[in-house]
Backbone bond lengths (Angstrom), bond angles and torsions (degrees), N, CA, C in turn:
res aa  C-N    CA-C-N  psi(-1)  N-CA   C-N-CA  omega(-1)  CA-C   N-CA-C  phi
1 M - - - 1.415 - - 1.481 107.20 -
2 S 1.382 114.95 -48.47 1.506 121.53 178.69 1.533 112.11 -58.17
3 Q 1.376 115.38 -41.57 1.406 116.79 -179.49 1.515 113.04 -67.51
4 A 1.316 115.92 -32.69 1.522 119.89 179.31 1.551 106.24 -68.80
5 Q 1.326 117.25 -36.64 1.423 118.85 -178.11 1.523 113.90 -68.62
6 T 1.383 115.04 -35.86 1.482 117.98 -177.64 1.519 112.73 -82.67
7 M 1.279 123.88 -11.84 1.479 125.19 -179.63 1.430 112.52 -60.84
8 P 1.407 122.30 -48.76 1.425 120.27 -179.59 1.506 110.88 -61.99
9 A 1.321 121.04 -30.03 1.469 117.63 177.67 1.528 113.79 -71.94
10 I 1.357 117.00 -26.96 1.556 121.72 -172.97 1.624 104.37 -82.25
11 A 1.340 116.40 -43.58 1.424 120.33 -172.94 1.548 113.09 -55.06
12 P 1.292 120.90 -53.02 1.481 121.30 179.99 1.512 116.64 -56.61
13 S 1.350 113.16 -39.88 1.473 119.66 177.12 1.498 110.44 -68.30
14 S 1.283 120.77 -37.23 1.465 123.70 177.91 1.484 110.61 -68.58
15 A 1.320 118.37 -40.31 1.479 122.44 -178.70 1.583 109.10 -66.54
16 S 1.314 113.45 -47.00 1.531 120.00 177.09 1.592 109.41 -55.38
17 A 1.384 113.80 -47.64 1.527 118.04 -176.83 1.562 106.98 -61.02
18 L 1.448 114.75 -42.44 1.422 117.21 178.73 1.485 115.12 -59.25
19 Q 1.325 113.41 -43.37 1.469 120.33 177.87 1.566 113.89 -62.83
20 R 1.363 112.57 -40.34 1.509 113.76 175.79 1.502 111.02 -65.74
21 G 1.343 115.36 -37.55 1.473 117.13 179.92 1.509 112.01 -65.91
22 L 1.342 118.52 -38.94 1.435 120.26 175.19 1.559 115.35 -68.82
23 R 1.365 111.27 -34.35 1.544 112.22 175.08 1.546 110.35 -64.63
24 S 1.404 112.91 -43.35 1.385 117.59 -178.62 1.530 116.63 -62.05
25 A 1.384 110.98 -40.81 1.467 114.87 176.33 1.515 112.84 -65.93
26 R 1.418 115.64 -39.94 1.482 116.44 176.91 1.448 111.14 -65.65
27 L 1.284 121.63 -38.19 1.468 122.29 -179.75 1.592 111.84 -66.05
28 R 1.303 113.80 -37.17 1.485 118.88 176.97 1.536 108.44 -68.10
29 R 1.339 117.45 -35.59 1.457 116.12 -178.87 1.500 109.94 -72.50
30 I 1.348 119.01 -35.53 1.467 119.58 179.01 1.481 107.90 -66.62
31 V 1.289 118.60 -45.09 1.510 121.26 -178.49 1.500 109.77 -61.58
32 R 1.318 116.35 -39.41 1.484 117.02 -179.72 1.543 112.83 -69.06
33 R 1.361 116.75 -30.16 1.493 118.06 -177.81 1.518 111.69 -94.16
34 L 1.408 116.41 -6.66 1.429 116.05 -178.67 1.530 113.16 -61.25
35 P 1.323 125.06 -42.30 1.448 119.25 177.96 1.543 113.52 -59.23
36 H 1.323 118.79 -33.65 1.459 121.99 176.43 1.487 111.55 -64.21
37 Y 1.344 117.24 -45.09 1.446 118.18 177.20 1.488 115.44 -65.67
38 L 1.357 116.12 -37.76 1.474 117.69 175.86 1.581 109.87 -64.93
39 L 1.252 116.79 -40.86 1.424 118.49 178.56 1.444 113.72 -63.19
40 L 1.299 120.28 -42.34 1.466 129.09 177.26 1.534 108.61 -63.13
41 S 1.380 118.51 -43.22 1.404 118.60 -177.51 1.527 111.55 -69.30
42 V 1.409 115.87 -36.22 1.442 114.88 173.48 1.445 115.47 -62.63
43 L 1.343 117.04 -42.76 1.549 122.07 176.94 1.470 109.59 -61.78
44 A 1.356 119.65 -41.08 1.458 121.57 179.37 1.490 112.36 -58.55
45 I 1.389 115.54 -47.35 1.428 126.05 -179.00 1.531 109.80 -59.91
46 I 1.349 117.95 -46.25 1.462 125.25 179.74 1.514 108.41 -64.05
47 T 1.236 118.10 -38.35 1.553 121.28 -179.24 1.569 113.59 -74.94
48 V 1.309 112.23 -41.36 1.502 113.34 -175.15 1.525 112.18 -85.69
49 Y 1.327 120.58 -22.50 1.452 123.67 -173.74 1.569 112.34 -58.29
50 P 1.374 118.26 -45.10 1.537 116.16 -177.21 1.542 109.29 -58.02
51 F 1.313 118.69 -41.52 1.470 120.72 -178.76 1.492 112.10 -68.11
52 W 1.392 115.46 -39.39 1.479 121.96 -177.96 1.541 105.62 -64.19
53 W 1.338 117.87 -45.98 1.483 123.56 -176.38 1.552 107.79 -60.29
54 T 1.331 116.47 -42.17 1.462 123.68 -178.94 1.510 110.84 -63.58
55 L 1.390 117.05 -43.08 1.430 122.94 176.31 1.522 115.51 -64.72
56 V 1.366 113.15 -44.06 1.467 117.40 174.74 1.493 115.54 -63.73
57 T 1.418 118.56 -35.97 1.446 123.01 174.08 1.520 111.97 -66.33
58 A 1.356 115.97 -38.12 1.388 119.60 179.70 1.578 114.79 -67.72
59 L 1.233 113.06 -31.80 1.486 120.02 -177.72 1.545 114.36 -89.16
60 S 1.274 114.47 -15.71 1.517 121.55 179.15 1.486 111.67 -80.91
61 T 1.271 117.52 149.40 1.463 125.94 176.85 1.525 115.03 -123.12
62 T 1.310 114.89 -13.09 1.437 120.58 -179.39 1.510 110.50 -136.21
63 G 1.326 121.07 168.45 1.476 123.08 178.62 1.564 109.07 97.04
64 D 1.277 114.00 166.67 1.467 126.42 177.10 1.504 109.94 -86.08
65 V 1.301 115.87 116.43 1.532 120.40 -179.11 1.537 107.93 -60.47
66 Y 1.242 120.83 -36.63 1.481 120.34 -168.14 1.594 106.35 -105.46
67 S 1.272 118.08 24.76 1.465 117.02 174.06 1.517 114.84 -68.34
68 F 1.280 118.05 150.74 1.457 122.27 -177.99 1.579 108.35 -131.13
69 P 1.321 116.06 126.77 1.407 129.06 -3.69 1.479 117.31 -66.96
70 P 1.316 124.70 146.28 1.474 123.60 -175.53 1.547 110.35 -69.82
71 P 1.278 118.06 148.64 1.491 121.73 178.25 1.504 109.43 -67.09
72 L 1.328 115.54 141.64 1.402 123.16 179.68 1.517 112.77 -92.61
73 W 1.336 117.52 -12.23 1.382 121.22 178.36 1.509 112.69 -133.85
74 P 1.366 121.39 146.49 1.405 122.39 -178.34 1.520 115.19 -55.28
75 Q 1.251 117.20 140.92 1.450 124.99 176.51 1.567 110.72 -102.41
76 D 1.301 114.37 118.17 1.531 120.94 -174.71 1.484 108.12 55.02
77 P 1.399 120.68 58.52 1.497 120.91 -170.93 1.543 112.08 -59.70
78 S 1.302 114.47 148.47 1.513 120.71 -175.82 1.563 105.56 -166.57
79 L 1.301 112.11 153.21 1.463 118.20 176.05 1.605 112.28 -95.18
80 V 1.270 115.46 15.42 1.460 121.35 -176.47 1.540 111.50 -61.03
81 N 1.238 118.69 -39.17 1.439 126.09 179.80 1.532 109.63 -63.73
82 F 1.348 119.60 -42.95 1.396 122.81 176.89 1.565 112.76 -65.16
83 I 1.307 112.34 -41.94 1.447 117.44 176.45 1.564 111.49 -60.52
84 E 1.266 118.61 -40.70 1.432 121.58 178.11 1.562 109.15 -65.83
85 V 1.272 116.82 -32.69 1.455 113.85 174.32 1.571 116.01 -58.50
86 F 1.343 112.69 -44.54 1.484 118.50 175.80 1.487 112.66 -64.95
87 D 1.299 119.45 -33.01 1.488 125.63 177.05 1.514 112.47 -70.30
88 T 1.353 118.70 -31.69 1.377 122.24 -167.98 1.604 111.65 -92.57
89 I 1.428 116.45 -39.55 1.423 118.33 179.23 1.547 109.17 -125.91
90 D 1.283 114.79 161.96 1.443 122.95 175.05 1.574 112.19 -81.65
91 L 1.299 115.39 74.89 1.454 124.30 -165.71 1.553 108.39 -65.36
92 L 1.188 122.34 -35.46 1.445 124.19 -177.22 1.603 111.99 -71.38
93 A 1.316 113.51 -34.13 1.543 119.27 174.82 1.557 108.29 -67.77
94 F 1.327 116.65 -43.89 1.463 120.86 -179.16 1.635 108.48 -65.62
95 Y 1.296 118.78 -36.38 1.391 126.50 173.73 1.526 109.73 -57.57
96 K 1.284 112.57 -48.06 1.465 121.70 -175.60 1.610 107.00 -64.40
97 N 1.281 121.12 -44.27 1.388 126.60 -177.92 1.625 107.96 -65.73
98 S 1.307 116.99 -42.26 1.479 121.93 177.92 1.540 111.18 -61.06
99 L 1.312 115.93 -45.20 1.403 121.80 179.41 1.542 112.51 -62.07
100 L 1.325 113.17 -43.24 1.501 117.73 178.61 1.451 110.84 -62.87
101 I 1.345 117.80 -49.38 1.491 124.09 -175.62 1.570 107.60 -62.97
102 S 1.407 113.47 -48.99 1.501 115.89 -175.91 1.531 113.62 -64.97
103 G 1.388 117.03 -38.89 1.460 123.46 -179.76 1.502 111.58 -68.11
104 A 1.287 117.14 -40.65 1.515 120.88 178.02 1.516 105.84 -68.30
105 T 1.257 122.94 -41.52 1.449 124.67 -176.74 1.570 111.58 -65.83
106 V 1.427 112.74 -40.22 1.524 116.78 -179.77 1.557 107.62 -66.49
107 V 1.268 115.89 -49.34 1.501 115.63 -176.69 1.476 112.97 -63.95
108 G 1.355 119.83 -42.12 1.474 125.26 -178.07 1.614 107.30 -66.40
109 T 1.335 119.15 -41.90 1.426 122.06 179.35 1.483 112.14 -63.23
110 L 1.402 118.38 -44.47 1.498 117.06 -179.02 1.453 112.36 -66.95
111 V 1.414 117.81 -33.04 1.446 117.85 177.84 1.504 112.17 -66.93
112 I 1.335 114.62 -54.43 1.479 120.15 -169.88 1.589 109.71 -69.71
113 C 1.360 117.35 -42.19 1.474 117.53 -178.73 1.509 111.27 -69.29
114 S 1.293 120.47 -36.82 1.492 120.45 177.93 1.521 111.30 -68.90
115 L 1.331 118.47 -38.67 1.425 120.25 174.86 1.493 115.09 -67.85
116 A 1.362 117.03 -34.50 1.488 116.44 175.78 1.500 113.74 -76.79
117 A 1.375 118.47 -27.94 1.460 122.34 -172.63 1.527 107.63 -80.46
118 Y 1.369 123.75 -31.50 1.383 122.11 -171.90 1.580 111.61 -67.65
119 P 1.475 122.31 -44.84 1.463 112.90 173.52 1.431 115.33 -66.25
120 L 1.372 120.19 -29.45 1.500 119.57 175.44 1.471 114.63 -65.33
121 A 1.322 116.13 -25.74 1.472 120.34 -178.59 1.467 115.33 -92.35
122 R 1.397 115.54 -32.89 1.531 117.05 -167.43 1.549 110.88 -127.28
123 M 1.290 120.88 -8.57 1.457 120.07 176.74 1.393 110.70 -109.20
124 Q 1.393 116.39 148.39 1.420 127.64 -179.56 1.602 110.49 -105.15
125 F 1.351 115.64 113.91 1.440 118.80 -177.49 1.595 110.14 -150.27
126 P 1.299 118.13 147.19 1.464 115.79 -177.68 1.499 116.83 -56.61
127 G 1.285 117.70 135.46 1.469 118.98 179.54 1.553 114.51 85.52
128 R 1.376 117.00 5.55 1.497 117.55 -175.66 1.517 111.06 -58.47
129 K 1.366 116.06 -48.92 1.458 114.72 178.75 1.525 118.31 -67.08
130 L 1.351 113.32 -27.66 1.440 118.87 173.02 1.516 111.86 -65.10
131 V 1.290 116.68 -44.15 1.448 120.04 177.23 1.456 113.31 -60.46
132 F 1.276 116.66 -46.49 1.418 124.07 -179.32 1.568 112.39 -62.11
133 G 1.367 110.13 -44.59 1.460 111.70 175.34 1.545 115.95 -63.74
134 A 1.346 115.61 -33.67 1.453 116.62 176.40 1.486 109.35 -66.88
135 I 1.303 118.19 -38.71 1.439 119.70 -178.47 1.543 110.40 -66.50
136 I 1.306 118.02 -42.34 1.478 117.05 177.99 1.512 110.98 -71.76
137 A 1.302 122.88 -25.82 1.439 122.05 174.50 1.475 113.83 -62.63
138 T 1.306 118.59 -25.07 1.484 120.77 179.88 1.573 112.35 -69.03
139 M 1.334 112.73 -16.76 1.445 116.99 -178.99 1.566 115.55 -69.42
140 I 1.344 112.26 -17.17 1.489 116.28 179.45 1.577 109.29 -86.79
141 L 1.273 114.64 -9.34 1.543 114.52 -177.22 1.479 108.69 -96.33
142 P 1.425 113.89 139.18 1.446 116.72 -178.48 1.470 110.07 -68.38
143 A 1.349 116.57 153.36 1.409 119.71 -175.72 1.562 114.12 -67.95
144 E 1.286 113.95 -23.14 1.559 119.53 -177.80 1.546 107.56 -70.23
145 I 1.378 121.19 -22.80 1.427 118.04 -175.69 1.594 108.74 -68.06
146 N 1.267 117.30 -16.24 1.497 115.46 -178.03 1.557 111.64 -99.26
147 F 1.295 117.36 1.13 1.386 118.31 -178.37 1.558 114.78 -60.87
148 L 1.320 115.12 -44.24 1.508 116.08 -177.55 1.563 111.02 -64.01
149 V 1.322 115.93 -41.59 1.511 118.69 -176.73 1.482 107.41 -69.49
150 N 1.386 119.59 -40.19 1.429 120.34 -176.29 1.463 109.67 -72.77
151 F 1.410 121.07 -34.30 1.427 116.55 176.66 1.428 116.99 -69.13
152 I 1.296 115.53 -33.39 1.565 121.47 174.57 1.515 108.70 -63.69
153 T 1.402 112.94 -42.20 1.554 114.26 -178.38 1.539 107.86 -67.00
154 V 1.341 118.52 -45.00 1.428 121.37 -175.85 1.577 108.16 -64.62
155 S 1.322 122.00 -36.91 1.361 124.48 -177.47 1.500 108.96 -69.09
156 K 1.329 117.73 -46.76 1.502 122.97 175.82 1.484 111.25 -55.74
157 L 1.309 122.00 -36.45 1.524 128.31 -179.97 1.495 110.03 -83.40
158 Q 1.405 117.70 -3.26 1.482 122.20 178.02 1.564 108.15 60.74
159 L 1.346 119.29 46.24 1.346 123.40 -174.41 1.564 109.63 -114.81
160 T 1.382 116.90 6.30 1.484 115.83 177.29 1.485 112.79 -67.10
161 D 1.343 112.44 156.08 1.462 119.50 -176.32 1.543 111.49 53.91
162 S 1.403 116.02 44.99 1.401 116.53 174.41 1.526 106.76 -146.30
163 V 1.309 114.90 160.25 1.458 118.31 176.55 1.510 114.34 -63.62
164 T 1.321 115.02 -36.98 1.539 120.27 174.61 1.475 110.79 -57.75
165 G 1.275 119.35 -43.53 1.443 121.66 -177.85 1.526 113.80 -66.02
166 V 1.332 117.45 -27.72 1.362 121.12 175.54 1.628 113.84 -82.05
167 V 1.270 112.59 -37.19 1.548 122.69 178.98 1.451 111.20 -67.99
168 L 1.320 116.14 -56.98 1.459 125.17 -160.04 1.568 111.50 -51.65
169 P 1.393 122.40 -46.99 1.450 120.91 -178.04 1.552 114.72 -65.34
170 N 1.372 113.99 -18.87 1.462 116.90 -172.08 1.545 109.65 -100.03
171 L 1.248 123.97 13.22 1.421 125.37 -176.54 1.509 118.26 -75.36
172 A 1.376 109.18 -46.97 1.557 115.55 -177.62 1.528 108.26 -102.48
173 G 1.303 120.37 108.21 1.450 124.23 176.98 1.430 113.94 -116.57
174 A 1.345 122.07 147.66 1.360 123.76 -179.91 1.542 114.62 -63.45
175 V 1.422 111.69 -37.79 1.542 114.30 177.41 1.457 114.03 -60.13
176 G 1.357 116.38 -44.23 1.497 119.64 177.31 1.489 114.15 -63.96
177 I 1.303 119.69 -40.45 1.478 122.11 -179.02 1.512 106.78 -66.37
178 F 1.324 116.53 -42.46 1.563 118.90 -177.81 1.508 107.52 -67.31
179 L 1.271 119.12 -45.24 1.505 118.95 178.20 1.520 116.61 -60.15
180 M 1.339 115.60 -40.45 1.461 117.80 173.93 1.476 117.68 -73.50
181 K 1.376 115.89 -29.70 1.458 117.60 174.30 1.493 111.93 -70.03
182 Q 1.340 118.31 -35.72 1.525 118.26 173.68 1.439 113.67 -63.64
183 A 1.373 116.72 -35.81 1.478 122.00 -178.15 1.560 108.51 -69.16
184 F 1.363 116.78 -47.43 1.388 119.91 177.46 1.509 114.87 -59.54
185 E 1.275 118.30 -39.20 1.467 122.79 178.68 1.476 110.40 -68.66
186 A 1.263 122.49 -20.58 1.536 124.78 178.69 1.540 108.61 -76.96
187 V 1.277 120.05 -17.08 1.471 122.26 177.03 1.474 111.61 -67.90
188 P 1.362 119.78 129.71 1.523 117.05 -177.24 1.519 111.28 -68.60
189 Q 1.301 111.98 137.50 1.512 122.53 -178.87 1.567 111.34 -58.78
190 D 1.316 113.08 -35.02 1.476 116.84 -176.56 1.513 108.78 -62.56
191 L 1.330 121.95 -37.93 1.471 125.90 176.39 1.540 111.35 -59.05
192 I 1.271 114.32 -43.69 1.538 119.61 178.79 1.502 105.83 -66.53
193 D 1.287 121.25 -51.14 1.531 119.62 179.16 1.508 113.14 -56.56
194 A 1.293 114.92 -39.39 1.528 114.94 179.81 1.596 109.93 -65.98
195 A 1.247 116.30 -32.47 1.512 122.29 178.74 1.516 104.87 -67.60
196 R 1.279 121.34 -45.94 1.452 123.15 -177.01 1.556 108.45 -65.08
197 V 1.313 118.06 -40.01 1.472 119.30 177.41 1.444 113.33 -62.95
198 D 1.381 118.82 -31.81 1.391 121.69 174.60 1.528 115.07 -81.89
199 G 1.307 118.93 8.45 1.445 122.63 175.27 1.463 117.57 92.62
200 A 1.356 121.25 9.89 1.439 120.74 -179.48 1.457 109.46 -78.60
201 N 1.405 117.10 141.79 1.405 123.39 178.72 1.565 105.27 -89.59
202 E 1.352 113.77 -175.74 1.474 119.57 -176.42 1.543 109.58 -67.03
203 W 1.321 116.43 -39.50 1.424 116.62 -177.37 1.561 111.70 -67.52
204 E 1.319 116.65 -39.70 1.533 120.82 174.18 1.468 110.56 -61.83
205 I 1.263 119.69 -44.47 1.504 124.60 173.92 1.456 112.11 -54.85
206 F 1.249 116.91 -52.48 1.577 121.93 176.43 1.440 114.65 -59.52
207 W 1.372 114.60 -45.58 1.495 118.33 -169.11 1.636 110.58 -83.27
208 K 1.321 114.41 -36.64 1.592 117.79 -175.69 1.439 113.12 -100.47
209 I 1.310 121.92 -14.76 1.507 120.91 -178.53 1.528 108.61 -118.49
210 M 1.288 119.61 -59.19 1.442 124.61 -167.89 1.521 108.75 -64.73
211 L 1.351 120.23 -52.46 1.445 120.60 -176.00 1.486 114.10 -67.70
212 P 1.333 123.42 -41.39 1.459 120.35 173.30 1.525 114.32 -59.52
213 L 1.291 117.75 -38.71 1.523 120.60 176.42 1.428 112.61 -73.53
214 A 1.307 122.18 -18.18 1.444 124.51 -177.79 1.507 109.51 -102.79
215 K 1.352 123.52 23.13 1.430 124.01 -179.95 1.523 113.68 -60.31
216 P 1.326 117.55 -39.88 1.546 117.52 -178.94 1.534 108.79 -60.93
217 A 1.332 115.04 -43.75 1.470 117.80 176.86 1.470 114.79 -62.20
218 L 1.314 116.73 -41.15 1.471 122.26 178.42 1.578 109.02 -61.28
219 G 1.288 112.71 -45.33 1.500 119.79 178.49 1.497 110.83 -56.38
220 A 1.376 116.85 -48.88 1.435 120.67 -177.94 1.526 114.23 -68.08
221 L 1.350 114.30 -31.05 1.485 117.99 176.95 1.598 109.18 -74.76
222 A 1.342 116.08 -34.61 1.433 116.97 179.42 1.510 109.56 -65.89
223 I 1.385 118.39 -47.16 1.402 118.11 177.00 1.504 115.55 -59.53
224 L 1.215 117.24 -45.62 1.475 123.48 178.33 1.471 111.65 -60.20
225 T 1.337 117.33 -42.94 1.442 119.45 176.61 1.538 116.90 -65.78
226 L 1.318 107.84 -39.34 1.526 120.49 177.17 1.561 109.99 -57.37
227 V 1.298 114.42 -52.17 1.486 119.77 177.49 1.519 113.87 -59.83
228 T 1.266 114.73 -44.07 1.498 120.66 178.75 1.514 113.22 -63.72
229 A 1.357 115.54 -47.86 1.485 119.04 179.95 1.476 114.02 -72.19
230 W 1.323 120.07 -28.98 1.453 121.70 178.62 1.519 110.14 -70.98
231 N 1.382 119.72 -33.82 1.430 126.12 -173.47 1.478 114.20 -93.72
232 Q 1.320 117.83 -10.13 1.470 114.67 -172.71 1.518 109.00 -73.67
233 Y 1.379 115.01 145.08 1.345 124.33 -168.16 1.520 112.66 -128.53
234 I 1.337 115.02 -44.54 1.522 116.55 -171.52 1.531 111.31 -70.48
235 W 1.303 118.76 -50.43 1.484 123.14 -173.78 1.492 109.64 -63.12
236 P 1.431 122.33 -44.87 1.465 117.12 178.18 1.533 111.94 -65.13
237 S 1.389 118.04 -34.97 1.416 116.17 -179.68 1.537 113.01 -71.09
238 V 1.331 116.86 -21.90 1.475 118.17 174.69 1.551 113.42 -76.03
239 V 1.356 110.80 -40.67 1.519 115.50 -174.47 1.535 110.34 -81.57
240 M 1.319 121.30 -42.09 1.379 124.73 -170.46 1.507 107.14 -83.48
241 T 1.359 115.72 141.13 1.443 122.75 179.35 1.555 110.91 -123.50
242 S 1.403 115.74 -23.87 1.456 118.69 -176.28 1.560 104.53 -92.61
243 P 1.320 118.57 126.86 1.536 117.69 179.48 1.601 111.51 -64.93
244 E 1.297 119.11 -22.84 1.438 116.23 179.49 1.514 112.70 -72.35
245 N 1.307 118.46 -14.13 1.409 123.41 179.75 1.617 115.17 -98.37
246 F 1.351 112.63 0.30 1.439 117.73 -175.12 1.532 109.98 -71.30
247 P 1.361 115.31 140.71 1.477 120.55 166.26 1.510 109.47 -68.57
248 L 1.339 115.52 168.45 1.451 122.66 -177.38 1.494 113.04 -62.03
249 S 1.400 117.66 -32.95 1.417 118.49 -174.08 1.501 109.88 -74.79
250 V 1.320 121.83 -24.21 1.464 127.39 169.40 1.481 113.94 -84.02
251 G 1.303 119.35 -39.91 1.446 124.82 -173.00 1.571 110.23 -65.38
252 V 1.322 118.06 -28.44 1.501 118.56 -177.08 1.538 108.97 -68.87
253 Q 1.222 121.15 -10.30 1.474 122.10 -179.28 1.567 108.13 -68.20
254 Y 1.247 119.95 -24.29 1.391 125.10 176.29 1.542 114.97 -64.90
255 L 1.374 114.80 -14.07 1.458 121.10 178.53 1.505 110.78 -71.62
256 S 1.337 120.82 -18.54 1.443 125.42 176.94 1.511 107.78 -110.47
257 G 1.374 113.96 126.90 1.407 122.54 -176.20 1.484 111.94 -83.21
258 S 1.360 120.03 179.80 1.368 123.26 -179.79 1.551 112.56 -74.95
259 F 1.385 114.21 -32.13 1.531 117.23 179.72 1.451 111.54 -114.96
260 S 1.264 121.37 0.45 1.490 119.41 179.68 1.568 106.68 -141.53
261 F 1.347 115.26 156.30 1.453 123.83 -173.93 1.509 106.33 -136.64
262 K 1.297 120.89 100.77 1.418 123.75 -179.83 1.630 107.82 -88.75
263 T 1.244 117.30 97.51 1.460 122.12 -171.16 1.520 108.98 -67.39
264 R 1.335 119.77 -40.48 1.414 118.42 -177.36 1.543 111.16 -70.72
265 V 1.300 118.58 -34.53 1.466 121.98 174.90 1.512 111.75 -68.33
266 V 1.257 119.00 -42.30 1.496 121.05 174.30 1.520 110.91 -63.99
267 A 1.330 118.27 -35.04 1.461 121.33 177.56 1.530 108.19 -68.27
268 A 1.257 118.44 -39.21 1.546 119.26 177.63 1.507 109.39 -65.48
269 G 1.352 119.76 -39.92 1.425 121.30 178.92 1.611 111.49 -66.03
270 A 1.339 112.73 -34.90 1.509 115.09 176.26 1.509 111.92 -68.44
271 V 1.333 116.68 -38.85 1.421 118.62 175.87 1.558 111.98 -61.54
272 L 1.287 114.97 -45.89 1.570 119.39 179.29 1.523 109.76 -63.42
273 T 1.306 116.88 -26.30 1.476 119.77 179.84 1.555 109.75 -77.38
274 V 1.351 117.61 -37.10 1.481 120.97 -175.94 1.461 113.18 -83.04
275 I 1.263 119.82 -32.97 1.477 126.03 -172.86 1.531 114.23 -53.09
276 P 1.349 121.17 -51.01 1.461 120.38 -178.45 1.523 111.00 -61.37
277 I 1.329 118.19 -46.21 1.492 115.91 -178.57 1.474 112.31 -69.45
278 L 1.385 118.76 -31.68 1.387 120.80 174.29 1.569 114.78 -61.87
279 I 1.306 115.67 -43.51 1.440 120.66 177.12 1.536 112.05 -60.45
280 V 1.431 114.42 -38.58 1.432 117.53 -175.22 1.600 107.13 -70.87
281 F 1.367 115.30 -38.99 1.430 118.10 -178.97 1.527 110.90 -68.09
282 L 1.363 122.39 -39.12 1.478 124.08 178.56 1.427 109.12 -60.65
283 F 1.343 122.53 -41.47 1.374 123.78 -177.93 1.628 117.35 -78.21
284 T 1.320 112.23 -17.41 1.479 118.77 -178.49 1.532 114.85 -115.23
285 Q 1.262 117.89 6.09 1.445 121.03 -170.79 1.563 111.47 -59.08
286 R 1.357 115.46 -36.09 1.414 117.36 -175.23 1.542 109.37 -63.80
287 Y 1.340 116.32 -38.30 1.490 121.18 179.98 1.583 108.16 -69.09
288 F 1.256 116.31 -29.62 1.494 123.38 178.23 1.512 106.03 -66.60
289 L 1.352 118.87 -51.45 1.443 121.49 -179.02 1.504 114.00 -66.82
290 R 1.298 117.21 -37.54 1.476 121.09 179.46 1.544 108.09 -62.81
291 G 1.345 115.65 -42.93 1.442 117.16 -175.79 1.488 112.65 -70.71
292 F 1.309 122.88 -33.48 1.479 125.97 172.15 1.489 116.59 -71.36
293 D 1.411 114.04 -22.24 1.474 116.59 -179.78 1.491 111.55 -63.08
294 G 1.292 116.94 -39.24 1.511 119.17 177.24 1.512 109.29 -66.74
295 A 1.218 124.80 -39.57 1.488 127.92 179.86 1.546 106.28 -65.13
296 V 1.207 119.42 -40.34 1.524 119.35 -176.16 1.574 109.12 -67.93
297 K 1.310 109.71 -43.72 1.527 117.09 179.81 1.533 109.96 -58.44
């Protein structure tokens, strides 16, 4: 009877002690994670600020563009700078050229990188590790180091001032081959052995088993290639000579004249260049992260 009478007195104190312990543990967890959140916040601000400044400049019609500290909100906002972009250059034609170049680059990169990665991941042949090491070693070289060789090759093939000349040197990349190789290596060997027992040849294994299972990696590679091809500037400006063939990244240079530089109009052109690829990435970022998850593992 005495034990039954003391139980209600013990239970509330135990519950309050448990709640205090939970609050203390939650507080310690928040304090422990606070430096990480602060660091991520600072990195996010540093990453987003250049685009935000460009957008503010494009929407503003008054004020000093180069004032410090720069304004965080548009001053007398208007779309007049964007209208001037459409009046100055043939923006739709440049969009069409960028879509053509980017689309061809994505399709070609997926085909070539997957075909190159499959034997490196699943076939045994002399020098396999040496070949893969040589491919990975090219990642430390800047892309500009290949411009001279690529331009001579494209000129000899008479592909200058053409979409093929812009696309061809960008089809086989070390990042794409590495990403697809990691995805193919993640496929269980038992599945491949079972396909061989059923009579499947290497092409059937590659096409019907490996590629469907590597869809996340293919999606990640497609997004990465699309962003890179859309934003590239130096190589198309070297190969292309006819303004009507320029992609958008090169065509916006006509917004600045020889003797004048309209910063707000150029900023509006830069915003119009970035927005399409930014929208694509926002809607497909989960596939991008899923594809790179296998490569990290």
